[in-house]
Chimera marker file (.cmm) of the C-alpha trace (Angstrom):
<marker_set name="trace">
<marker id="1" x="102.122" y="96.022" z="90.453" r="1" g="1" b="0" radius="0.5"/>
<marker id="2" x="98.368" y="95.969" z="88.036" r="1" g="1" b="0" radius="0.5"/>
<marker id="3" x="98.307" y="98.555" z="85.295" r="1" g="1" b="0" radius="0.5"/>
<marker id="4" x="95.967" y="100.918" z="86.979" r="1" g="1" b="0" radius="0.5"/>
<marker id="5" x="95.241" y="103.794" z="86.700" r="1" g="1" b="0" radius="0.5"/>
<marker id="6" x="96.031" y="104.751" z="90.621" r="1" g="1" b="0" radius="0.5"/>
<marker id="7" x="98.811" y="102.469" z="91.072" r="1" g="1" b="0" radius="0.5"/>
<marker id="8" x="101.625" y="103.164" z="93.278" r="1" g="1" b="0" radius="0.5"/>
<marker id="9" x="105.248" y="102.363" z="91.570" r="1" g="1" b="0" radius="0.5"/>
<marker id="10" x="108.062" y="102.957" z="93.036" r="1" g="1" b="0" radius="0.5"/>
<marker id="11" x="111.942" y="102.488" z="90.749" r="1" g="1" b="0" radius="0.5"/>
<marker id="12" x="114.778" y="101.728" z="92.644" r="1" g="1" b="0" radius="0.5"/>
<marker id="13" x="117.910" y="102.893" z="90.704" r="1" g="1" b="0" radius="0.5"/>
<marker id="14" x="121.842" y="102.640" z="91.270" r="1" g="1" b="0" radius="0.5"/>
<marker id="15" x="123.840" y="105.329" z="90.272" r="1" g="1" b="0" radius="0.5"/>
<marker id="16" x="126.987" y="107.102" z="91.328" r="1" g="1" b="0" radius="0.5"/>
<marker id="17" x="127.653" y="104.516" z="94.404" r="1" g="1" b="0" radius="0.5"/>
<marker id="18" x="124.320" y="105.181" z="95.526" r="1" g="1" b="0" radius="0.5"/>
<marker id="19" x="120.734" y="103.818" z="95.276" r="1" g="1" b="0" radius="0.5"/>
<marker id="20" x="117.475" y="106.304" z="94.873" r="1" g="1" b="0" radius="0.5"/>
<marker id="21" x="113.688" y="105.342" z="95.310" r="1" g="1" b="0" radius="0.5"/>
<marker id="22" x="112.174" y="107.518" z="93.021" r="1" g="1" b="0" radius="0.5"/>
<marker id="23" x="107.854" y="106.901" z="93.426" r="1" g="1" b="0" radius="0.5"/>
<marker id="24" x="105.043" y="107.487" z="90.895" r="1" g="1" b="0" radius="0.5"/>
<marker id="25" x="101.744" y="106.957" z="90.223" r="1" g="1" b="0" radius="0.5"/>
<marker id="26" x="99.754" y="106.108" z="86.914" r="1" g="1" b="0" radius="0.5"/>
<marker id="27" x="97.750" y="108.631" z="85.762" r="1" g="1" b="0" radius="0.5"/>
<marker id="28" x="96.477" y="106.605" z="82.861" r="1" g="1" b="0" radius="0.5"/>
<marker id="29" x="96.157" y="103.821" z="80.396" r="1" g="1" b="0" radius="0.5"/>
<marker id="30" x="95.739" y="103.790" z="76.855" r="1" g="1" b="0" radius="0.5"/>
<marker id="31" x="93.894" y="100.058" z="76.365" r="1" g="1" b="0" radius="0.5"/>
<marker id="32" x="92.775" y="100.519" z="72.403" r="1" g="1" b="0" radius="0.5"/>
<marker id="33" x="93.028" y="97.294" z="70.034" r="1" g="1" b="0" radius="0.5"/>
<marker id="34" x="96.871" y="97.889" z="68.585" r="1" g="1" b="0" radius="0.5"/>
<marker id="35" x="97.415" y="100.295" z="71.046" r="1" g="1" b="0" radius="0.5"/>
<marker id="36" x="98.616" y="99.789" z="74.899" r="1" g="1" b="0" radius="0.5"/>
<marker id="37" x="100.365" y="101.764" z="77.136" r="1" g="1" b="0" radius="0.5"/>
<marker id="38" x="100.409" y="104.199" z="80.163" r="1" g="1" b="0" radius="0.5"/>
<marker id="39" x="101.524" y="107.344" z="81.727" r="1" g="1" b="0" radius="0.5"/>
<marker id="40" x="103.083" y="107.912" z="85.083" r="1" g="1" b="0" radius="0.5"/>
<marker id="41" x="103.393" y="111.087" z="86.958" r="1" g="1" b="0" radius="0.5"/>
<marker id="42" x="106.176" y="111.809" z="89.328" r="1" g="1" b="0" radius="0.5"/>
<marker id="43" x="105.202" y="111.829" z="93.568" r="1" g="1" b="0" radius="0.5"/>
<marker id="44" x="106.530" y="114.797" z="95.822" r="1" g="1" b="0" radius="0.5"/>
<marker id="45" x="109.381" y="112.476" z="96.817" r="1" g="1" b="0" radius="0.5"/>
<marker id="46" x="110.401" y="112.174" z="93.035" r="1" g="1" b="0" radius="0.5"/>
<marker id="47" x="113.748" y="113.168" z="92.291" r="1" g="1" b="0" radius="0.5"/>
<marker id="48" x="112.135" y="114.806" z="88.850" r="1" g="1" b="0" radius="0.5"/>
<marker id="49" x="108.627" y="116.305" z="88.392" r="1" g="1" b="0" radius="0.5"/>
<marker id="50" x="107.455" y="115.071" z="85.028" r="1" g="1" b="0" radius="0.5"/>
<marker id="51" x="105.487" y="112.677" z="83.664" r="1" g="1" b="0" radius="0.5"/>
<marker id="52" x="106.400" y="109.785" z="81.445" r="1" g="1" b="0" radius="0.5"/>
<marker id="53" x="104.560" y="107.345" z="78.857" r="1" g="1" b="0" radius="0.5"/>
<marker id="54" x="105.659" y="103.715" z="77.512" r="1" g="1" b="0" radius="0.5"/>
<marker id="55" x="103.575" y="102.468" z="74.710" r="1" g="1" b="0" radius="0.5"/>
<marker id="56" x="103.534" y="99.768" z="72.459" r="1" g="1" b="0" radius="0.5"/>
<marker id="57" x="102.102" y="99.923" z="69.612" r="1" g="1" b="0" radius="0.5"/>
<marker id="58" x="101.128" y="97.562" z="66.279" r="1" g="1" b="0" radius="0.5"/>
<marker id="59" x="100.302" y="98.837" z="62.964" r="1" g="1" b="0" radius="0.5"/>
<marker id="60" x="98.469" y="96.197" z="61.096" r="1" g="1" b="0" radius="0.5"/>
<marker id="61" x="99.299" y="97.455" z="57.296" r="1" g="1" b="0" radius="0.5"/>
<marker id="62" x="103.000" y="97.067" z="57.763" r="1" g="1" b="0" radius="0.5"/>
<marker id="63" x="103.426" y="94.500" z="60.470" r="1" g="1" b="0" radius="0.5"/>
<marker id="64" x="105.887" y="96.436" z="62.834" r="1" g="1" b="0" radius="0.5"/>
<marker id="65" x="105.602" y="97.322" z="66.307" r="1" g="1" b="0" radius="0.5"/>
<marker id="66" x="106.781" y="100.133" z="67.438" r="1" g="1" b="0" radius="0.5"/>
<marker id="67" x="107.535" y="100.910" z="71.220" r="1" g="1" b="0" radius="0.5"/>
<marker id="68" x="107.639" y="104.196" z="72.725" r="1" g="1" b="0" radius="0.5"/>
<marker id="69" x="108.720" y="105.497" z="75.672" r="1" g="1" b="0" radius="0.5"/>
<marker id="70" x="107.785" y="109.593" z="75.610" r="1" g="1" b="0" radius="0.5"/>
<marker id="71" x="109.126" y="111.507" z="78.931" r="1" g="1" b="0" radius="0.5"/>
<marker id="72" x="109.027" y="115.649" z="80.478" r="1" g="1" b="0" radius="0.5"/>
<marker id="73" x="110.156" y="116.339" z="83.509" r="1" g="1" b="0" radius="0.5"/>
<marker id="74" x="112.359" y="119.223" z="85.624" r="1" g="1" b="0" radius="0.5"/>
<marker id="75" x="114.385" y="118.322" z="88.222" r="1" g="1" b="0" radius="0.5"/>
<marker id="76" x="112.739" y="118.751" z="91.811" r="1" g="1" b="0" radius="0.5"/>
<marker id="77" x="115.086" y="117.472" z="94.461" r="1" g="1" b="0" radius="0.5"/>
<marker id="78" x="118.390" y="119.641" z="95.421" r="1" g="1" b="0" radius="0.5"/>
<marker id="79" x="120.895" y="117.270" z="93.827" r="1" g="1" b="0" radius="0.5"/>
<marker id="80" x="119.123" y="117.392" z="90.812" r="1" g="1" b="0" radius="0.5"/>
<marker id="81" x="119.038" y="120.498" z="90.315" r="1" g="1" b="0" radius="0.5"/>
<marker id="82" x="122.811" y="120.606" z="90.964" r="1" g="1" b="0" radius="0.5"/>
<marker id="83" x="123.561" y="117.988" z="88.825" r="1" g="1" b="0" radius="0.5"/>
<marker id="84" x="121.017" y="118.686" z="86.243" r="1" g="1" b="0" radius="0.5"/>
<marker id="85" x="123.298" y="117.906" z="82.914" r="1" g="1" b="0" radius="0.5"/>
<marker id="86" x="123.756" y="114.028" z="84.756" r="1" g="1" b="0" radius="0.5"/>
<marker id="87" x="120.231" y="114.187" z="85.269" r="1" g="1" b="0" radius="0.5"/>
<marker id="88" x="119.524" y="113.803" z="81.989" r="1" g="1" b="0" radius="0.5"/>
<marker id="89" x="122.731" y="111.851" z="81.300" r="1" g="1" b="0" radius="0.5"/>
<marker id="90" x="120.860" y="109.127" z="83.245" r="1" g="1" b="0" radius="0.5"/>
<marker id="91" x="117.319" y="109.677" z="81.302" r="1" g="1" b="0" radius="0.5"/>
<marker id="92" x="118.803" y="109.034" z="78.452" r="1" g="1" b="0" radius="0.5"/>
<marker id="93" x="120.476" y="105.940" z="79.426" r="1" g="1" b="0" radius="0.5"/>
<marker id="94" x="116.862" y="104.981" z="80.900" r="1" g="1" b="0" radius="0.5"/>
<marker id="95" x="115.557" y="104.553" z="77.537" r="1" g="1" b="0" radius="0.5"/>
<marker id="96" x="118.567" y="103.315" z="76.117" r="1" g="1" b="0" radius="0.5"/>
<marker id="97" x="118.018" y="100.519" z="78.574" r="1" g="1" b="0" radius="0.5"/>
<marker id="98" x="114.752" y="100.243" z="78.457" r="1" g="1" b="0" radius="0.5"/>
<marker id="99" x="114.546" y="100.294" z="74.383" r="1" g="1" b="0" radius="0.5"/>
<marker id="100" x="117.355" y="97.015" z="75.348" r="1" g="1" b="0" radius="0.5"/>
<marker id="101" x="115.387" y="95.676" z="77.613" r="1" g="1" b="0" radius="0.5"/>
<marker id="102" x="112.401" y="95.452" z="75.331" r="1" g="1" b="0" radius="0.5"/>
<marker id="103" x="114.402" y="94.180" z="72.478" r="1" g="1" b="0" radius="0.5"/>
<marker id="104" x="115.386" y="91.257" z="74.882" r="1" g="1" b="0" radius="0.5"/>
<marker id="105" x="111.940" y="90.760" z="76.436" r="1" g="1" b="0" radius="0.5"/>
<marker id="106" x="110.406" y="89.766" z="72.568" r="1" g="1" b="0" radius="0.5"/>
<marker id="107" x="113.477" y="87.947" z="71.066" r="1" g="1" b="0" radius="0.5"/>
<marker id="108" x="112.269" y="84.982" z="69.273" r="1" g="1" b="0" radius="0.5"/>
<link id1="1" id2="2" r="1" g="1" b="0" radius="0.2"/>
<link id1="2" id2="3" r="1" g="1" b="0" radius="0.2"/>
<link id1="3" id2="4" r="1" g="1" b="0" radius="0.2"/>
<link id1="4" id2="5" r="1" g="1" b="0" radius="0.2"/>
<link id1="5" id2="6" r="1" g="1" b="0" radius="0.2"/>
<link id1="6" id2="7" r="1" g="1" b="0" radius="0.2"/>
<link id1="7" id2="8" r="1" g="1" b="0" radius="0.2"/>
<link id1="8" id2="9" r="1" g="1" b="0" radius="0.2"/>
<link id1="9" id2="10" r="1" g="1" b="0" radius="0.2"/>
<link id1="10" id2="11" r="1" g="1" b="0" radius="0.2"/>
<link id1="11" id2="12" r="1" g="1" b="0" radius="0.2"/>
<link id1="12" id2="13" r="1" g="1" b="0" radius="0.2"/>
<link id1="13" id2="14" r="1" g="1" b="0" radius="0.2"/>
<link id1="14" id2="15" r="1" g="1" b="0" radius="0.2"/>
<link id1="15" id2="16" r="1" g="1" b="0" radius="0.2"/>
<link id1="16" id2="17" r="1" g="1" b="0" radius="0.2"/>
<link id1="17" id2="18" r="1" g="1" b="0" radius="0.2"/>
<link id1="18" id2="19" r="1" g="1" b="0" radius="0.2"/>
<link id1="19" id2="20" r="1" g="1" b="0" radius="0.2"/>
<link id1="20" id2="21" r="1" g="1" b="0" radius="0.2"/>
<link id1="21" id2="22" r="1" g="1" b="0" radius="0.2"/>
<link id1="22" id2="23" r="1" g="1" b="0" radius="0.2"/>
<link id1="23" id2="24" r="1" g="1" b="0" radius="0.2"/>
<link id1="24" id2="25" r="1" g="1" b="0" radius="0.2"/>
<link id1="25" id2="26" r="1" g="1" b="0" radius="0.2"/>
<link id1="26" id2="27" r="1" g="1" b="0" radius="0.2"/>
<link id1="27" id2="28" r="1" g="1" b="0" radius="0.2"/>
<link id1="28" id2="29" r="1" g="1" b="0" radius="0.2"/>
<link id1="29" id2="30" r="1" g="1" b="0" radius="0.2"/>
<link id1="30" id2="31" r="1" g="1" b="0" radius="0.2"/>
<link id1="31" id2="32" r="1" g="1" b="0" radius="0.2"/>
<link id1="32" id2="33" r="1" g="1" b="0" radius="0.2"/>
<link id1="33" id2="34" r="1" g="1" b="0" radius="0.2"/>
<link id1="34" id2="35" r="1" g="1" b="0" radius="0.2"/>
<link id1="35" id2="36" r="1" g="1" b="0" radius="0.2"/>
<link id1="36" id2="37" r="1" g="1" b="0" radius="0.2"/>
<link id1="37" id2="38" r="1" g="1" b="0" radius="0.2"/>
<link id1="38" id2="39" r="1" g="1" b="0" radius="0.2"/>
<link id1="39" id2="40" r="1" g="1" b="0" radius="0.2"/>
<link id1="40" id2="41" r="1" g="1" b="0" radius="0.2"/>
<link id1="41" id2="42" r="1" g="1" b="0" radius="0.2"/>
<link id1="42" id2="43" r="1" g="1" b="0" radius="0.2"/>
<link id1="43" id2="44" r="1" g="1" b="0" radius="0.2"/>
<link id1="44" id2="45" r="1" g="1" b="0" radius="0.2"/>
<link id1="45" id2="46" r="1" g="1" b="0" radius="0.2"/>
<link id1="46" id2="47" r="1" g="1" b="0" radius="0.2"/>
<link id1="47" id2="48" r="1" g="1" b="0" radius="0.2"/>
<link id1="48" id2="49" r="1" g="1" b="0" radius="0.2"/>
<link id1="49" id2="50" r="1" g="1" b="0" radius="0.2"/>
<link id1="50" id2="51" r="1" g="1" b="0" radius="0.2"/>
<link id1="51" id2="52" r="1" g="1" b="0" radius="0.2"/>
<link id1="52" id2="53" r="1" g="1" b="0" radius="0.2"/>
<link id1="53" id2="54" r="1" g="1" b="0" radius="0.2"/>
<link id1="54" id2="55" r="1" g="1" b="0" radius="0.2"/>
<link id1="55" id2="56" r="1" g="1" b="0" radius="0.2"/>
<link id1="56" id2="57" r="1" g="1" b="0" radius="0.2"/>
<link id1="57" id2="58" r="1" g="1" b="0" radius="0.2"/>
<link id1="58" id2="59" r="1" g="1" b="0" radius="0.2"/>
<link id1="59" id2="60" r="1" g="1" b="0" radius="0.2"/>
<link id1="60" id2="61" r="1" g="1" b="0" radius="0.2"/>
<link id1="61" id2="62" r="1" g="1" b="0" radius="0.2"/>
<link id1="62" id2="63" r="1" g="1" b="0" radius="0.2"/>
<link id1="63" id2="64" r="1" g="1" b="0" radius="0.2"/>
<link id1="64" id2="65" r="1" g="1" b="0" radius="0.2"/>
<link id1="65" id2="66" r="1" g="1" b="0" radius="0.2"/>
<link id1="66" id2="67" r="1" g="1" b="0" radius="0.2"/>
<link id1="67" id2="68" r="1" g="1" b="0" radius="0.2"/>
<link id1="68" id2="69" r="1" g="1" b="0" radius="0.2"/>
<link id1="69" id2="70" r="1" g="1" b="0" radius="0.2"/>
<link id1="70" id2="71" r="1" g="1" b="0" radius="0.2"/>
<link id1="71" id2="72" r="1" g="1" b="0" radius="0.2"/>
<link id1="72" id2="73" r="1" g="1" b="0" radius="0.2"/>
<link id1="73" id2="74" r="1" g="1" b="0" radius="0.2"/>
<link id1="74" id2="75" r="1" g="1" b="0" radius="0.2"/>
<link id1="75" id2="76" r="1" g="1" b="0" radius="0.2"/>
<link id1="76" id2="77" r="1" g="1" b="0" radius="0.2"/>
<link id1="77" id2="78" r="1" g="1" b="0" radius="0.2"/>
<link id1="78" id2="79" r="1" g="1" b="0" radius="0.2"/>
<link id1="79" id2="80" r="1" g="1" b="0" radius="0.2"/>
<link id1="80" id2="81" r="1" g="1" b="0" radius="0.2"/>
<link id1="81" id2="82" r="1" g="1" b="0" radius="0.2"/>
<link id1="82" id2="83" r="1" g="1" b="0" radius="0.2"/>
<link id1="83" id2="84" r="1" g="1" b="0" radius="0.2"/>
<link id1="84" id2="85" r="1" g="1" b="0" radius="0.2"/>
<link id1="85" id2="86" r="1" g="1" b="0" radius="0.2"/>
<link id1="86" id2="87" r="1" g="1" b="0" radius="0.2"/>
<link id1="87" id2="88" r="1" g="1" b="0" radius="0.2"/>
<link id1="88" id2="89" r="1" g="1" b="0" radius="0.2"/>
<link id1="89" id2="90" r="1" g="1" b="0" radius="0.2"/>
<link id1="90" id2="91" r="1" g="1" b="0" radius="0.2"/>
<link id1="91" id2="92" r="1" g="1" b="0" radius="0.2"/>
<link id1="92" id2="93" r="1" g="1" b="0" radius="0.2"/>
<link id1="93" id2="94" r="1" g="1" b="0" radius="0.2"/>
<link id1="94" id2="95" r="1" g="1" b="0" radius="0.2"/>
<link id1="95" id2="96" r="1" g="1" b="0" radius="0.2"/>
<link id1="96" id2="97" r="1" g="1" b="0" radius="0.2"/>
<link id1="97" id2="98" r="1" g="1" b="0" radius="0.2"/>
<link id1="98" id2="99" r="1" g="1" b="0" radius="0.2"/>
<link id1="99" id2="100" r="1" g="1" b="0" radius="0.2"/>
<link id1="100" id2="101" r="1" g="1" b="0" radius="0.2"/>
<link id1="101" id2="102" r="1" g="1" b="0" radius="0.2"/>
<link id1="102" id2="103" r="1" g="1" b="0" radius="0.2"/>
<link id1="103" id2="104" r="1" g="1" b="0" radius="0.2"/>
<link id1="104" id2="105" r="1" g="1" b="0" radius="0.2"/>
<link id1="105" id2="106" r="1" g="1" b="0" radius="0.2"/>
<link id1="106" id2="107" r="1" g="1" b="0" radius="0.2"/>
<link id1="107" id2="108" r="1" g="1" b="0" radius="0.2"/>
</marker_set>
C-alpha cells in the first residue's frame, strides 16, 4: 500500500491459536531530509483504539540511524479489555519483532 495519508492498512496477527485482522488508516506522514515515517490510527473494528508511529531518522553528525516506534492505545474489543495484560504482552512482542525485522532488512 502507498504510504499516504488516508491509506487503509490491515495487520493479520496469529496469536493464541486464532487470527485477528486489525484495520487502521495512515493519519500523517513524516517526509523530512533526515527523517521519514508515518503514523496510523486504528479503525472501529480494530482490537485496540489508538495510534502507532513508525519512523527512521539519520543523524548526520554521528552517522547513526534510529528506528523508532511510538504507540498509545486502550482496549477497544471486549476480549482486549478482558485480557488487558495479554494484549499489552502482544504489543511489546510486536515492537520487539518489528525491531528484529528492521535489523534483518538493513544488514549488509
